[in-house]
N, C-alpha and C positions, 0 to 999 in steps of 0.2 A: 573521596570517592575512592572505589574497590578497584582493582584490576586483575587481570585473569593471567596467568602465565602457564603455557602450556610447554612440556617437555617430553621427550619419547621415555617411557618406562615409569617414570614418576613425574606425575603433572601435579602441580599446586596453583590452585586458582583462586586468586584474590579479587572476590567478588562481593560488596555490600548486598546482601540479599534479603536479610530478613527484614519484615515489617513488624513495626512495633505491635504489642498487643500487651495487654495487661494480665501480669503472672505475678502479682504482689510487687510491683515495681513500683516506682517513686512517683509515677504520674497515670493514677487510675481513670480510665474512660469513664466519661457522663452515663447516665441511663440512657437508653433505647427512645424512650418517651418524651415527647417536647415537654419541657418546662419553662416556666417562668423563670427569664432571667433579668437583674437587676440593670437597669442602664447605665451602663460604665461609660465613662468620657468617651473612650473610643467608640463605643456603640453609637453614642448620640453624635458623633462627628460622622460615623459611616451613615445614619439616616440622614443627618443634613445634607450629605453629598448627593445621596439619591434623591433628594427632594430638589436639587438646584434649580433653579431658573434658565432655562436658553439663553443665549447672547445672541447679539443680532449685527452683521456686519452691512455695509452699503458703501457704495460708491460706482464710478463710473467706468464705462471703457469707450477710449477715444480713438481717433487718427486722422488729424487735420477733420476732427468734428466726430460727433457721436458715431457709433457704431451700435446698430440696431441687432439685435439676433445674434448677438456673441454670446457664447456659454463662459462663466465663471464656475471655476469650479474648486471645491475644497477637499482636503484629505488630512485628519487628525493623526497625529504622530503615534498613537496608541492603538490606533486600529485601520491601517493603510487599506483595510479593503472597503470603506466607509466612505466613499466618494460622493460627495452631494453637489448638484450643478443648478445654477439659476439662468435663466436667458436674460439679456439687456432688452428694455424699453425703446421706444422708440427715441427717448432721448439718451440713450447708452445707458441708465442706470441699471442698478440690480440690488438684489436683497437677499442676503442670506441667515436662514434662523439656525442657530448650531448650538450644539452643549458645550458647555466649559470644556476647553483643551488647549492643545497647541495645534496649529492646523499650518500647511502650505496652501497657499492661495493661486492661480494662475486663472488666464486668460486667452480664448483665442477665437478666430471669426473666420469665415471664409475669405480666403483671398490673402490674409495677413497670416504671419507666424505667430505662434502663441508665445507668452511672456509671463513671467511669474512674479510674485512679489521677492525682494531679495532676502527678506528675513521671515522666519515664522511668526504666525502670531499667536499671542497667547489670549486666550479671549474668558474671563471669568463669568461667573454665574449674573446674569441680569446684565450684563454689560453692553451698550451699543456702541459700535466704533463705526464712525462715516469715514468718508475720504480715503477708502482704500480705493484707489484708483489705477487703472491700467493705462497704459499708450502702447497700441499693438504697432509694431514694426511691419515693414512687407518682409515676406517670405523669402529665402533666399533658396529652399530646396521643396520641393515636390514629393508629396509620399501620397501614391494611390493603390487601393487594392479593395478587396471585398473580404468579408465575414458568411461563412457558411456554416452550417452544421454538418456532422459526419455523414449522414444521409444526402448531402449535396443541395440542401434546401437554405435559400437566403435568409439571413437573419437581421431582419429590418429594424428599425428604430434601437439599434443597442449604440453602448458608446465606445468611442476608441481612445484612449490615451494614449499620448505618445510622451515618452521621456527623453531628456537628452542631458548628457553626463549625471544621470542617476535620479534628477530631479523633474517631475512633470511640468511640463511647459502647454501642453496643446491637447485638446479634447475635440471630439466632432463626433456626429450622428453618423448611423449606416442610414442609406435610403431604402426604397422598397425593393430594389435588387440587392441590397447588401452591401453596398458599394458605400466607400468613402474618400475623401480627397483632405489631406491637410498640410498646412506649411511650416516648416521649421527652419532653424538656422543651426548649424551643425553639421556635422559627417557621418554620425552614426545615432542611432535611435532604437530604443526598446518600445515596443507597438503592444499594447495590450487591448483585450476586445473584452467587453464585461456587457449581457443582455438579459432581460427577466426569463427564466426559465431554462439556463444554460451556467454551465461551469466558466468561468474566466478562460481566456490563453493569451500568450504573449510571444512574441519572437522577438530578436534583434537584427537589424538591418541597416546595411549603408543608406544615406540618403543622397541625391534623389533617387526617387526607386517609383517602379510602376510593378503590376501582379502580384505585390504583397497580399498573401492570404492568410487568413486565419481560421482554423477551424474549431468549431465550440462543441463541446460533448452535453447533450441533453442532461440536465441537474437531476439530482436525485434527492430529496427531501426527507428529514427525521422529526417527526412532531411529538408530543406530549405534553407531561403537565410536571411540575415540580410541588412536591406538599412534604410538610411537616410528618413524620415518622411518629406512628401513632395515632396523632389526631387526624393526621390526613388533610390537615388545612393547607388550603393552597397558598404557595407562597410567591407574593408580587416581588420583581426587580431581583429574583434571582438571578447568577451570572452562570450560564452554562457553557460550558468547553466542549469540543469533541475534534481531534486532532487539526488544532488551528484555527478552527472556527469557532468564534464566541460570541454571545447574542445574551438578552435580556427577558427574563420570563413576564408576561403581561400581568396585568390588574389582578386577572383570575388564576395566574400559576402556570398558563398555558405556555406554550414556544412553538417556534418554527424553524428550523435549520433549513437553507436553503442553498445550493449552488455547490452539493456534495458530489463528490468523485465518487465512482463506484468503489465498495470495500469495506473491512468492518467497521464499526463506530460502536464506541461505549460512552455516552457521554456523562459527564459529572455535573455538578451544581455545588454552588457555594453562595450562603447568604450571611447575613451579620451573625455570627457565631453558630452558625450551621456548615454542614457538608453532607453530600451524597454520590452515591453513581447507581447507575442503571442495574439491575441485577446480572445481567449478562450483556454480551455483545449482540449488535443488529448487524443483519449482511444487508446491504443497498447495492443493488443492481445499476446499472444506466438507466437514468428516469423514472426510478421507483418511486415511490411515495409510501413509507411506514409512519403509521400512527399509532398513537395510544402507548407510547413508553411513559413509565413512571418513574421518577429519581425522588426515593424517600430521603430527605435531608435529616439528618441528625446532629443533636446538639455537640457542638468543639466549640474552640476558644478564639478568642480575636486576639491578634498579638498587635500592639502598638506602639510606636518607638520613633525616635527622631534620630537623623544622621546631621551632625552637627559640628562646627569647626572646634577643636579642640582648645579647652580653657574661655571657650565665648558661648554665647547664647545664639550667635549666628547659624541660621538652618540651612541645608543643601538647598539650593534654589529649587522649585516645582518643575517635575519633570528630569531635573539633572542627576538624581542618585535612585538607585534599585537597590534592595533587600531580596537577597533569595536564601532561601532555607531548604537546608538537605538536610532529610530524617535520616540520621546515624542508621544505617543496616537498611536502609531500602533506596529505593529509586524514586520515591515522593519526593516532591518538590512544593515551596509556596510562595509567593512571588509579590511584591510591593513597590510601586514606586514612591517617589518623593511627592507631596503636596505641600500646602502654606507652610511655611517655616519650616522645611524639613522632615515633616511629618510623615510615617508609612505606616498604614493602615492595612493590616492582613486580615481579611474577615472572617474566613472558614479554615482554623490550622487544627489538623486532627493530633490525638495526644501523642506523645514521643519526643526523642531527644534530637534537636536538631543544632547542625551546623551552619553557622552565619557566612553569609558570602555577600560583601556590597561592595559599592563604588558610587563617589560623585565626581562629575565631570571637572577637571581642574584641580581637584585635590587627590591627597594620598591616604588610600584605606592600609589600615594597619593589616599585619602579616596575620593576623588571626584575632577572632574574638571569641568570648565565652559561649559555649554551646547554650542553648535555651533548651530548659526542660518545661514540655505543654503540657498541662493535665486539663480537668475539666472546667478549670477557672481561667479568665483572660489574665494577659500577661500585659500589663502597661507601663508607662513611664520607662521603657528601657532605652538608653541612650547609647548609640553608637558614635564614639569619636573619629573624626577623619583630620588629617594636618596639610597644612597648606604645601608642605613637600617641598623640593628645590626646584628650582627656575632654570630652565637652559635657552639661551636667546644666540641668535648667532645669522649668519648670511650665508648666500650663496652663490658662487661667480664662476666664470669660466676660467680658462687659463689665461684669457686675455685680459681678465678684468672686468669683462660685463656682468653685472647683476641679472641674476636669473628670477624670473618670477613665474609662480605656480610649479615649483619642483617640490616633488614630494619626498619628504623627511623622515626617516625611521629611526627612531629611538629605543635600543635594547637595554633595558637594565636587568635584566634575567629575573627568573621565576616568575615567567608571564606580566612582568611590569614591564612598562615603557610607555610609547605615544607615537602616534603619525599625525604630522601636522604638513601644511604646505605652505611655501613661502608667499608673501604678500607683492605687489606692483613692484615694490623696491628691493626685492629680493631677501627679504629679512624674514624670520620666523622666532617662534617664542614657544614653547613646551612648559607647563606648569605642573605640580603634584608629581614629581618624581621621586623615588626614594634616594637617599645617600649612599653615596658609592660610585663605583665606576660604571660608564654605560660607553656603549658605543654608538656611533652615530654614521649615515650614510645618506647623500642625497641622489635621487635620480630625477632624470630630466628627459623627455624624449627627444632624441636627435642628438646627444651625449651618452658617452660611457660614465658609468656610475661613479662619485667620488670613491677615492679611496675611504676605508672605514676608518673612522676618526674616535681615539678613547678620550673621555674627559670625567672628571670627578665632581658629582654633584653636591652642594652645598646646602645645608639647610639655612645657611644664614646670609648668602651672599648669592648673586647671578653667576650663573657659568656661562661662558660665552665660547663660541667657537666658529672658525670659518672653513665652510665646504668648498674645494675646489674640484668641479666636475672634470672629469678627462675630457680628451678628444671628442670631436664630432664623430659619431657612428654612421654606418651608412644603412641601407634599407634596400630591400628587394621588394618592388611591384608587377604585378601581372594580371592575367587573367586565365580562365580554365574554360576552354570550348569543347565541344565534342566534335566530330570530323565534320559535321555539315556546318561548324561556324556558330551552334547554338551556345548562348553560356549556359555553364554548371553550375548551380548554387550547391552548397553545402559540401564541397569538396575538401579534402583533408591535403593541405600541403605542408610538404615537411622539408625540412634543409637536413642536409647529411653533410657533414664537414670535420674537418680536421682542426679548426681554428677554436678559438676558447668558447664562442657564443653560437650556439644554432638557434631553432625557433622553427614555429608553424603557424596557419591560420587557415581559416575555413572561409572558403569562397562566398561572397555575399548574393544577392538576388542577380547581380548582373556578370557574376564569375569572378568578379575580382576581388583580390587578395592584397594583402600587405603585412610585411615582415620586417618592422624596424629594431634598431638599436642594435645591428651586427657590427662586430670588429671587422676591418679590412681584413679580408683572404678570400681563399675560394671555398665555394659553395656549390654542391649539389643540389638541386630542384627536383623533387617529386609528387605526384599525386598518388596520394597510398588510398586502399578500398579501405570502407570501412569493416567490410566482412572478413575479420581474421578468424583462422584457426588455431585453436588452443594450443601452444607450444612448438608454434611455428614463425619464421619470418613474415614480417609484413608486406603485403602482396602489392606491387606500383601497377598503377593506370596509366603512369604517364611517366617520363623522363629516367634515366636522371639527365637534367639538364644545366650544364656546367656553368657557373657565374662569378664574375670576381667583381667585389664589393670594395668601393672605395670610400674614405670618408667624407661626409656630408653628399653623397651621392646616391639617387635610387636608381639601381640597376634595373632593367627592365625586362621581363621575361612572358613568352605566352607559353601555354601548354595546352596540348591537345590530347584527348583523352578517346578512348572507345567505351561509350556507356556500358556498364551492366545493364544488360535488358532483359535478361529471362523474368520470366512471367509464371507463377504459381496461382492456379485457382481452386476453390475447394467450398465445401460447406460444413456447418457444424450442426450435429443434431443432437437430442437425448435419448435416453436409453430405449426409447418407443421410437425414435427414426422421425419425430417432430422436429422441426427449424429451430435453432436457439438463435434470436435476434440480438446485436448489441453486446457480443462477445469479443474481448479483446485478441488478436492475432500477432503473434512474435514469431521471431524467425531466427536462429543461428545457423551456422554452419556448422557440420556433423561428421563425424569419420568414428569407424571401427576401434581407431587408436586412442581413442580417450573415453575417458566415464562421461556417463550421461551428466551425472550432476554437475559435471564442470563445464558444461556447454554455457557460452555467454549467448544470451538473447537479447535481439534487438527490438526493446518495446518502444512502443507500441505500433507497428504497421499499418494496419486496417482494422476495422470493426466489421462484423458480419452484419447484413443487411436484414430486413423484416423477413426474409426469406432462407436467413441462417447463411446466405453463401457471401464469398469474399473474393477479391482479388489482390495480390502484391505483384508490383512491377520491379524493374530495377536491380534484380538479384542477379548475384552471379551465376557463371554457367556453371554450376558444379550441384550436387545434393546438398540438401539443407534440412535441417529439423524443422516442422512448424509446427508451434505450441496455441492450442485455444484456450484463454486464460479468465475464469471468472475471480477477481480479487476477493481473498477472503475466502474461497470454498475450494471448487475443484479446477482440474484442467485435463486436457488431452495431448499427447503429444503424437506425431508421427515423424519417423525417422527416415533419412535416405530417399526424401523426396526429391524425385528428376526434375529439373528444368522442362517448363510446359505441362507437368503432372498435376492432374484434378486427384485432390487430397478429401478424404471422408473423416471428418473427427468426432468420434462419439462422447459426450459427457457422460458420464456413469452418473447413477445415483450415490447421493451422499447420504452418512448416518451421521451420528450423535454419541457421545458417550457425556454420561452425566453421573452424579453421585454426592458426596458429601465427605467434608474432611472435619475429622472430630480429634478432641484432646481427649487421652487417654485418663488426665487427672480430673476431667469435668470443667475446666474453665470453658468459657466461652470462646467462640471461634469469631470472631468480629472485623477481624482486619487482615487477610493474607493474601499473597499472591501465588496463584497457580499457573504452572506452564505444561503446555501438552507438546510433544515433539515425536516426529518421525524423520529421523536422520537420513534415512537412506532416499526420502522423496525430498529433503529439504523442506518441511512444514513445522512449523513451530508458530504457536500463540502464546501469548502470556496475558493474564485477566487478572486483574486485582477483585478481591471478594470481599465488599464491605459491608458490612451488617446484612450478610445473606443466611446466617447460622452456618456457614459451611458446606451451602449447597452450591453445586456449579453444575453448569452446563455448557459444554461444546457443541455447538451444530455445525452441519454444513462441512463435513469430514470424509473427505475421500477414505476409500477400504487403504489399510495399512496395520502396522504394529506401532503403537504409541506410547511413550512414557509420560506419565502423570506425575507430576512434582509438585510438592507443596513447599512453599518459602524458601527456594534454591536448595533444601535438603535432600540430596538424593538417597539418604536411606528412609525417606518417607514415599520413595516412589512406586507405583505399581505397574505394571505392564500391560495394557490393553490391546488385543489383537480384534481389528473391526474389519466385517467382512463388506460389500459391498451394500449400500444402502441399509446396513445395520443399525439397530438402535442396542447401546449397551447403557443400561441404567443401574443404580445402586451400587456404585465403586465407591469402595471404602479406602478412606488415606487415614493414618493415623499421625499424629504430629507426637515429635517428640519433646520431653519436658524442657521447658526454657527457664533460664537463670538469667537474674539482673546481678551487675557487680558492681560496687561502688566503694569508693576508697580515696584516699590521698597519697600523691607523690610527695615525698620528702627528700633532701640531701643527707648526706652522712651526720649532719650536726643538728637534724630535724626540721630544717628551713623548708616551707611549702616550695614547690616548684609549678610555677602557672606557665601555661602557654605550650605545653608540652603534650605531643601528639601520642595517643594509645593505638595500639591494633594487637587483635586478637584473633588468630587463627581457630577455626570451630569446625563443625559440621563435617567432618572426615569422613569421606565416600570412595570407594574402590571401583572402578569401572576397568572392563575389559573389552577391547575393540581393537579389531585386526591385527589381534596377535600382540596386541601390545597390554601393559597393565598401567591404568590411568590411577592416579590418587590424586582426589579434590579436596582443597580446603576451602573454607569461606572464610574471610576475613571480616569483623567489624572493626570499626575505628571510632575515636571520641577522643578529646581533648579537655586538659583540665583548666579550671577556672581560675579566678585571681587568688583563691586561696588553697590551688594545687590539688582540688576536689574533682573527681570523675565520678560518671555512671555511663555504663555500658548495657544496655537492653538485647534481649533475645540472645542469650547464647544457649547453644548447645552440646552435649556431652559431658564425659566423665571429668576430666579435668581440661585446663586452658593454661597458655602460657601467653603472657603480657608482653609485648615488646616495647620501648617507650623511647622519644627522642625529642629534642627541645625544638620546637617551632620557630626561635628565634633566628635560626640559620636559613629559615626558607622552609615552604609546604613540603620538601622531601627530605627531613633532616635523617641522619645516621641514627638507626635504632639500636637500643642496648636490650638484651632479652633478659626477662625478671624472672626467680623462681616460679615453677610451676603452679597452679592455685588447683586444688580439688573442688567439683562441682556437686557439693551435697548438703545437705539442710534446708533452710528457707528459700524460698524464691529467690528473694533479694538477697545476696552473699556480701557483707560488709567486712572488706579485708582489711580497712584500719590503714595505716601508714604504711605505704612500700616504699622503699629506701632504695633510690636510683644511685650505683656506684659513679663515680668521675667516669668521663671517656678513657678509653685505653690511650 
């Protein structure tokens, strides 16, 4: 991947930015019109996966007898938002019908603590699994709260999930008043609320707890249809992705994405051998519903391969491996996970040259894999070998010899390699899939100083063993934060200021309680800091410092009393006609004439406007603030130096539009480019991919300003557009510079091919003048040689380029050697033949 490095006067930006397009390169794209493709092995497998029958799991929930009315819930590993629940009958029985996947299952009931199955359930197509039984323990801690929306309305019949130590263990439903009550075991929990018509919300709290409140935002939805390009035939079972949300099209090609937050969305779709994107992004307001989005899917390739243990036919287990394809010169990715026998099927991959990144749990991936050149035909039978790697085993004990269970072990092997494991009940641990060579190992356990960093040498032929010894017992500081009336203060930031080696911080829970653990003996000053900080100033204390002495193995106690920040600001948000605007986010920042407005740090989101456009924010410091009304993906309004108690009126001005077309002077088609529009003065930046739009683009909901529009991050294609309030600027023209592809082979002085070499090619030079500085920008394309030492680099612009090379055998960031300059003249694809790499100095 590329990097951007800035320096005063001369700045070299290393950013992979060119999206591959056909300019006579090695991988021509397929035609736009839908065409019949042969059913390759990969396509048949993908089709069969779409048609898999669901499986069924059954069992009982008991606790000294059947438990009726218990909830049994499931969450698949590949889609954590897809939680499904069933209610037990009078005999405590339940049944869940689930698609084939790996699942977590848990059960809970009123008055009992939730419990989860200890292992994940792997469910195959059509499989029926009986006897998945739960025995509910009595709860040790009660969690009581309510769920409401942003306007105070109770959210009824919603689901509240509770996670302890990262795993879901309990679920309940909200009542008619939005209330919920659930029992758990443990001291800390993450509470998640979900309900029809709302965006999910979560918070973390200590338990037991009362008065827990989750506030849900009304959902926005986006609906449309997926069709074949050319024929406009609806596509069933297409996968639609938009900003972390994924869903599948119906039999008639339609889809509806729910539970969306406000913002801009540009949905994409993939099918078996197809890929497409919406023509432009869509703005969603709070609770809005947009229909009629059309995604045209164009023919592309399927990539099918296997992750296997080198030298065998053993595949990476289902769900344990993944492959990520990073398109060279682009930010686009394609991704697939292992299914049966280590197969990885990626159904819609656009033309380009791809770097391969992969892993398989418990195995060691190679330092690099050959690039994949994807064109208009499927790539099948690609094999990505992994090795068993080395094994590190050991145990963790205290200085007195006591073995330590559940200690966290961190193994660092360099270059991003390593592992994290935990000790078992007997204090032992084992890590596999490690690279040969030196590693560092350390152990951490709450209540002890971490072990000394231990070095070990990993062998690929034998087990390396270590023993880690934790340091002395540590101390802790526990306490509460209250106001002057003795009322607990939640969400207060407690900090330690100390001359000892270790400090710390924590945030008070709903009871005002906090705990800072793992402290070395010594003297500490405990303070409560305001979250409202002025840029460039010292932290503002609300309480303290209180001096505390920490001893080994002892919890020092402290009580902190603060004066609540109690200023209030009220206001209203209106449009240019004076009409109130509902559901607008309100942010606040401390402000001062001494700092630049764009450097202010806004605390997001403190309030939402009501149906009458009004808002109220309490708990502010007694000093001037900046108040911002914000519509994500569109416009905003800011009022500076708003005084405590002041009423403020914020006016959202009308937005405008910039539209036009990107052309190629050579007449080549413009099928796949990235466009960026930026107003640095206002901090506005949008980036959108134009996929088969003929180069046409439209950026809507733009505030007035001066924008730079850039194609493929080539600053020399930029145009400057000044947009007045509510203005529409159409017919903007951008001309791409000619692109070249460079191919060749790296060899040593004797003509021997050099595989597994990294290549970097700076190009697309541009000069900017900003703030009295001259900034020179380069973009850098990367590639790698295959087993024959051959390489292909796409999308290069300019008159000449210089290639730098380095061996990946030493790691992902090798020392680079610069080769002679190559002129970019002649045909679109330039074959440079053999390039001789001199030995390193």
